[in-house]
C-alpha positions in Angstrom: 89.7 -47.3 135.8 85.9 -47.4 135.6 84.2 -48.7 132.4 83.2 -45.7 130.2 79.7 -44.4 130.8 77.6 -45.1 127.7 74.4 -43.1 127.1 72.1 -46.0 126.5 68.8 -44.5 125.6 66.3 -45.1 122.8 66.9 -41.5 121.6 70.5 -42.4 120.7 69.6 -45.2 118.3 70.5 -44.1 114.8 70.1 -45.3 111.2 73.0 -47.1 109.5 72.6 -45.2 106.3 75.5 -43.5 104.6 74.1 -40.5 102.9 77.1 -39.5 100.8 80.8 -40.1 100.4 83.4 -37.4 99.4 86.9 -37.5 98.2 89.6 -34.8 98.7 92.5 -34.7 96.2 95.8 -33.0 97.0 95.4 -30.3 94.2 92.2 -28.6 95.4 92.1 -29.7 99.0 88.3 -29.7 98.7 85.7 -32.4 99.4 84.1 -33.6 96.2 81.1 -36.0 95.9 81.4 -39.5 94.6 77.9 -39.2 93.3 74.9 -41.5 93.7 75.6 -44.5 95.9 74.0 -47.8 97.1 74.7 -50.5 99.6 77.3 -48.5 101.5 79.0 -50.2 104.5 81.6 -49.2 107.1 83.3 -51.5 109.5 85.9 -50.5 112.1 87.4 -53.2 114.3 90.2 -53.5 116.7 93.0 -55.9 115.8 93.5 -58.5 118.6 95.9 -61.1 119.8 94.9 -64.2 121.8 96.7 -65.0 125.1 97.6 -68.4 126.4 94.3 -68.4 128.4 92.4 -67.9 125.1 91.6 -64.3 126.0 91.6 -61.7 123.2 93.6 -58.6 123.8 93.6 -55.5 121.5 96.9 -54.6 120.0 96.3 -50.8 119.8 95.4 -50.7 116.1 92.2 -50.4 114.2 91.2 -52.2 111.0 89.1 -50.1 108.7 87.0 -51.4 105.8 84.2 -49.8 103.8 82.4 -50.4 100.5 79.8 -48.9 98.2 78.4 -49.1 94.8 78.7 -46.0 92.7 75.6 -46.0 90.5 77.3 -43.4 88.4 79.4 -45.3 85.9 79.7 -43.0 82.9 82.9 -42.2 81.0 83.7 -39.4 83.5 83.8 -41.8 86.5 85.6 -44.6 84.7 88.4 -42.2 83.5 88.9 -41.0 87.0 89.4 -44.4 88.6 93.2 -44.3 88.2 93.3 -41.1 90.2 90.8 -42.4 92.7 93.0 -45.4 93.6 96.2 -43.5 93.5 96.8 -43.6 97.2 97.0 -39.8 97.9 93.3 -39.0 98.5 91.3 -38.5 101.7 87.8 -39.8 102.1 84.8 -38.6 104.1 81.6 -40.5 104.8 78.4 -38.7 105.7 76.2 -40.6 108.1 72.4 -40.3 108.6 72.9 -38.1 111.8 75.6 -35.9 110.4 75.7 -32.3 111.7 76.3 -29.3 109.6 80.0 -28.6 108.9 80.6 -25.4 110.9 84.3 -25.3 111.6 84.1 -27.5 114.7 84.3 -31.2 115.7 81.5 -32.7 113.6 79.5 -35.8 114.7 78.0 -38.1 112.2 81.0 -38.0 109.8 83.8 -40.5 109.3 87.1 -39.3 107.9 90.1 -41.4 106.8 93.3 -40.2 105.3 95.6 -41.6 102.6 98.1 -42.5 105.2 95.5 -44.8 106.7 93.5 -46.4 103.8 93.3 -46.7 100.1 90.5 -47.8 97.8 90.0 -50.5 95.1 87.6 -49.7 92.3 85.9 -52.3 90.1 83.7 -51.7 87.0 80.8 -54.1 86.8 78.5 -54.5 83.7 75.9 -57.2 84.0 72.1 -57.7 84.0 71.2 -56.4 80.6 68.7 -53.6 80.2 67.2 -54.0 83.7 70.7 -54.0 85.3 72.6 -50.9 86.2 76.3 -50.4 85.3 78.2 -49.7 88.5 81.6 -49.0 90.0 82.2 -51.0 93.2 84.5 -49.3 95.7 86.3 -51.1 98.5 88.4 -49.3 101.1 90.8 -50.9 103.5 93.6 -49.8 105.9 94.6 -49.5 109.5 95.7 -46.9 112.0 96.8 -46.5 115.6 94.2 -46.9 118.4 94.7 -43.5 120.1 92.3 -40.9 121.5 93.5 -38.4 118.8 93.0 -40.9 116.0 89.4 -41.7 117.2 88.5 -38.1 117.4 89.8 -37.4 113.9 88.0 -40.5 112.6 84.6 -40.0 114.2 84.3 -36.3 114.9 86.6 -34.6 112.3 86.8 -30.8 112.2 84.9 -29.7 109.1 84.0 -26.3 107.7 81.7 -25.4 104.8 84.7 -23.9 103.0 86.3 -27.3 102.9 83.7 -28.5 100.4 84.0 -27.8 96.7 81.7 -25.5 94.7 81.6 -24.5 91.1 84.4 -22.1 91.8 86.8 -25.0 92.2 86.2 -26.6 88.8 89.6 -25.7 87.5 91.6 -27.5 90.3 89.3 -30.2 91.7 90.3 -33.6 90.2 87.0 -35.3 90.8 84.8 -32.4 89.8 83.4 -34.3 86.8 81.6 -36.8 89.0 79.2 -34.3 90.6 76.9 -31.4 89.8 78.2 -28.1 91.3 76.7 -24.7 92.1 78.1 -21.7 94.0 77.2 -23.5 97.3 80.2 -25.0 99.1 78.4 -28.3 99.6 80.8 -30.7 97.8 78.4 -31.2 94.9 75.4 -33.4 94.4 75.0 -36.6 92.4 74.8 -36.4 88.6 71.7 -38.5 87.9 72.4 -38.3 84.1 75.5 -40.5 84.7 73.4 -43.5 85.7 73.1 -46.0 82.9 71.7 -49.4 82.0 74.0 -52.4 81.7 72.6 -53.2 78.2 75.0 -53.5 75.3 73.7 -52.2 72.0 76.5 -53.6 69.9 79.2 -56.2 70.3 82.0 -56.8 67.8 84.9 -59.3 67.6 87.9 -59.4 65.3 91.5 -60.2 65.2 93.8 -57.6 66.8 93.7 -54.3 64.9 90.6 -55.1 63.0 87.5 -53.0 62.6 85.2 -55.6 64.2 82.6 -58.1 63.0 79.2 -57.6 64.6 77.9 -60.4 66.8 74.2 -60.3 67.1 72.0 -60.9 68.9 73.9 -61.3 72.2 72.7 -62.3 75.6 74.0 -62.6 79.2 76.8 -60.1 78.7 79.0 -59.8 81.7 82.0 -57.4 81.8 84.1 -56.8 84.9 87.3 -54.7 85.2 88.8 -55.5 88.6 91.9 -54.3 90.4 95.0 -56.5 90.6 96.2 -55.3 94.0 98.9 -56.0 96.6 98.6 -55.0 100.2 101.1 -53.0 102.2 101.9 -53.4 105.9 99.1 -51.0 106.8 96.6 -53.3 105.0 96.1 -50.6 102.3 95.4 -52.1 98.8 97.7 -50.9 96.0 96.4 -51.5 92.5 99.2 -52.6 90.1 97.0 -53.6 87.2 93.5 -54.4 86.0 92.0 -57.8 85.4 89.5 -57.9 82.5 86.8 -60.6 82.1 84.2 -60.4 79.3 81.6 -63.0 78.7 78.5 -63.1 76.5 76.4 -65.5 74.5 76.1 -65.4 70.7 72.5 -66.4 70.1 72.9 -66.9 66.3 73.9 -70.5 65.9 73.3 -71.7 62.3 75.7 -74.5 61.2 77.6 -71.9 59.1 78.2 -69.9 62.4 79.4 -73.0 64.2 81.9 -73.9 61.5 83.6 -70.6 61.9 84.7 -71.1 65.5 87.9 -73.0 64.6 89.4 -69.9 63.0 87.7 -67.3 65.2 89.8 -68.2 68.2 93.1 -68.8 66.5 94.5 -65.3 66.6 95.0 -62.4 69.0 91.6 -60.9 69.7 89.9 -57.6 69.5 86.5 -56.9 71.2 84.4 -53.8 71.1 81.4 -53.5 73.4 79.2 -50.4 72.8 76.7 -49.7 75.6 73.2 -48.5 75.1 74.3 -44.9 76.1 77.2 -44.9 73.6 80.0 -45.6 76.0 82.5 -48.0 74.4 84.8 -50.6 75.9 87.6 -51.6 73.5 89.9 -54.5 74.1 92.5 -54.6 71.3 95.0 -57.5 71.8 94.5 -57.2 75.6 92.6 -60.4 76.2 92.7 -64.0 75.1 89.6 -65.5 73.5 87.7 -68.8 73.9 84.4 -70.1 72.6 82.1 -73.0 73.2 78.9 -74.5 71.9 76.1 -74.8 74.5 73.1 -77.0 73.7 70.9 -77.7 76.7 67.5 -77.0 78.1 65.1 -78.5 75.5 62.7 -76.2 73.7 62.5 -73.6 76.5 66.1 -72.5 76.0 68.1 -71.3 73.0 71.3 -72.9 71.6 74.1 -70.5 72.0 77.9 -69.9 71.6 79.4 -68.6 74.9 82.4 -66.3 74.2 84.9 -65.8 77.0 87.7 -63.2 76.9 90.2 -62.7 79.7 93.3 -60.7 80.2 95.2 -58.1 82.3 96.4 -54.5 81.5 98.6 -52.0 83.1 97.1 -49.5 85.5 97.7 -46.7 83.1 96.0 -48.5 80.2 92.4 -48.1 81.5 91.8 -44.8 79.8 92.5 -46.5 76.5 89.8 -49.1 77.1 87.0 -46.8 77.9 85.8 -44.1 75.5 
């Protein structure tokens, strides 16, 4: 068999940009936007085995990985993460050279099914006022290396009617992520859902308390990451959430320092209110640790680094964000 003929011309060189990513839930069976994105990547690689002569041979399976940063990290997106990682959704990536969806095989699109991949979401809050709160998404999975699978992956059959519009608001699970009109285009990004990573108020207390304000604070870093296991198809399955909260208390009078012994002796409650009003509440879901940090001479401030770590059930995320 001859080596496949490849059309190697300058005209066939294309941008690597991913213009949009869509998700299809089993309720509406419509493509819905994942909003405004950044730093999107897709990698599809053949699995191989090495022979005794050190030659690599493919084993008729593909390994799929992809990632992106959802710049939309409002309450709507955070509350949908449990449904997003649930393992029943399809995903569609729109590339820079994507053709219009017209009911035929569509070049410039990449489509993967729930039977092939799943996604891990991670909330990241860092960088202060100039930083942007984001949701990082990572997809992984595998599927058979067949002609039919390659066609469905790289030239899926897409029709305009497959994309959600405002008429699908009652059934589309991920409708709240986008902005929809009567057009069947799968929605557009909701720019009003993009927020700074700055916290306007941080409170600490013992579990069940109302919270004692810690101010001013600096270097706040909050991540809520998936605790995931991997199945035989290399799909990640989230079974819990790991929580890590760090920030510096900048007020360090002697009276403040003398309080630390009692401050970390009980079960902790932390309340982080973002500049846009979104609240992360960790009530007896993390441990708490403090330190006293004195370094850097006059150009740096003395501070108390607070560190809170813990894990919660998958179903508990909605109770953390409000």
